C-alpha positions in Angstrom: -30.6 21.2 127.1 -30.3 17.6 126.2 -32.3 14.7 127.6 -31.9 11.1 126.8 -35.1 9.1 127.1 -35.4 5.3 127.2 -38.2 2.9 126.5 -39.0 -0.5 127.9 -40.5 -3.1 125.5 -43.9 -2.1 124.2 -46.7 -3.6 126.4 -49.7 -2.4 124.5 -50.8 -0.1 121.7 -54.3 1.3 121.0 -56.0 3.7 118.7 -57.3 6.8 120.3 -58.5 10.4 119.4 -57.1 13.6 120.8 -59.5 16.6 120.9 -58.7 19.1 118.2 -58.2 21.9 120.6 -55.5 20.0 122.4 -53.7 18.8 119.2 -53.9 22.2 117.6 -52.6 24.0 120.7 -49.7 21.5 121.0 -48.6 21.9 117.4 -48.9 25.7 117.6 -46.7 25.9 120.7 -44.2 23.5 119.1 -44.0 25.6 116.0 -42.9 28.5 118.2 -40.0 26.6 119.8 -36.6 27.2 118.2 -35.3 23.9 119.6 -38.0 21.8 117.8 -38.9 20.2 121.1 -41.5 21.4 123.6 -41.4 20.5 127.3 -44.7 20.6 129.0 -44.8 20.0 132.8 -47.9 18.3 134.0 -47.5 19.3 137.6 -50.8 17.8 138.9 -49.5 14.4 137.9 -45.8 14.9 138.3 -45.3 14.1 134.6 -43.3 15.8 131.8 -44.5 15.7 128.2 -41.9 16.1 125.5 -43.4 17.0 122.2 -41.7 16.8 118.8 -43.0 16.5 115.2 -43.2 12.7 115.4 -44.6 12.0 118.8 -45.6 13.1 122.3 -43.9 11.2 125.1 -44.7 11.2 128.8 -42.2 10.7 131.5 -43.0 10.1 135.2 -41.2 12.3 137.6 -40.1 9.3 139.7 -38.7 7.3 136.8 -36.9 10.4 135.3 -35.9 9.4 131.8 -38.0 6.3 131.1 -41.0 6.8 128.8 -44.3 5.5 130.2 -46.6 6.4 127.3 -46.0 7.7 123.8 -48.6 9.2 121.5 -47.5 8.7 117.9 -48.7 8.3 114.3 -51.0 11.4 114.4 -53.2 11.6 111.4 -54.6 15.2 111.2 -54.8 15.0 107.5 -57.8 12.6 107.6 -59.9 15.3 109.3 -62.5 17.2 107.3 -62.2 20.3 109.6 -59.8 21.7 112.1 -62.2 21.2 114.9 -62.4 17.5 114.5 -60.4 15.1 116.8 -57.1 13.8 115.6 -56.5 10.0 115.4 -53.3 8.6 116.9 -51.8 5.6 118.6 -51.1 5.4 122.3 -48.2 3.1 123.1 -47.8 1.8 126.7 -44.4 0.8 128.1 -45.7 -0.1 131.5 -48.6 -2.3 132.8 -52.0 -0.9 133.9 -51.7 2.5 132.2 -55.3 2.9 130.9 -56.5 4.7 134.0 -53.5 7.0 133.9 -54.1 7.5 130.2 -57.6 8.9 130.7 -56.4 11.4 133.3 -53.3 12.2 131.2 -55.3 13.3 128.2 -57.3 15.7 130.3 -54.4 17.1 132.4 -52.2 17.5 129.3 -54.7 19.8 127.8 -54.8 22.0 131.0 -50.9 22.0 131.1 -50.8 23.3 127.5 -53.2 26.0 128.4 -51.1 27.0 131.4 -48.1 27.4 129.0 -50.1 29.6 126.8 -51.2 31.8 129.7 -47.5 32.2 130.7 -46.2 32.9 127.2 -45.1 36.4 126.4 -45.9 37.4 122.9 -43.4 39.7 121.2 -44.5 42.7 119.2 -47.9 43.7 117.9 -50.4 41.4 116.3 -50.3 41.2 112.5 -53.3 40.7 110.3 -52.8 38.6 107.2 -55.2 39.2 104.4 -56.0 36.4 102.0 -57.2 37.2 98.5 -60.9 36.5 97.9 -61.6 33.9 95.3 -65.0 33.6 93.7 
């Protein structure tokens, strides 16, 4: 499936933090995708999130292929632990998106969890043993 997405000129950009659980789950689900793109429907808001290794973009169901918000420049490497939030930049391509952004961050996490609940895992679980270093 191929989707072309378009962007209006950038209106605003701000630094934000994404909870570790949300970021880690998104990256885990993305790593399982053979297409290297993950589509996450956010049904409660009529939005679609498209995730790749560089950014997460959010498209309104009414505007179809126009990006409203993009999350980019994730910096997970500056964390000291995997449970710490991940810094990123939120880029707005439409006016008055701050209220939507607050809701989007919450609803996106729930949409990711819904994907996990639907996912079918193939085969038995495997345990990987790491050598103990003293």
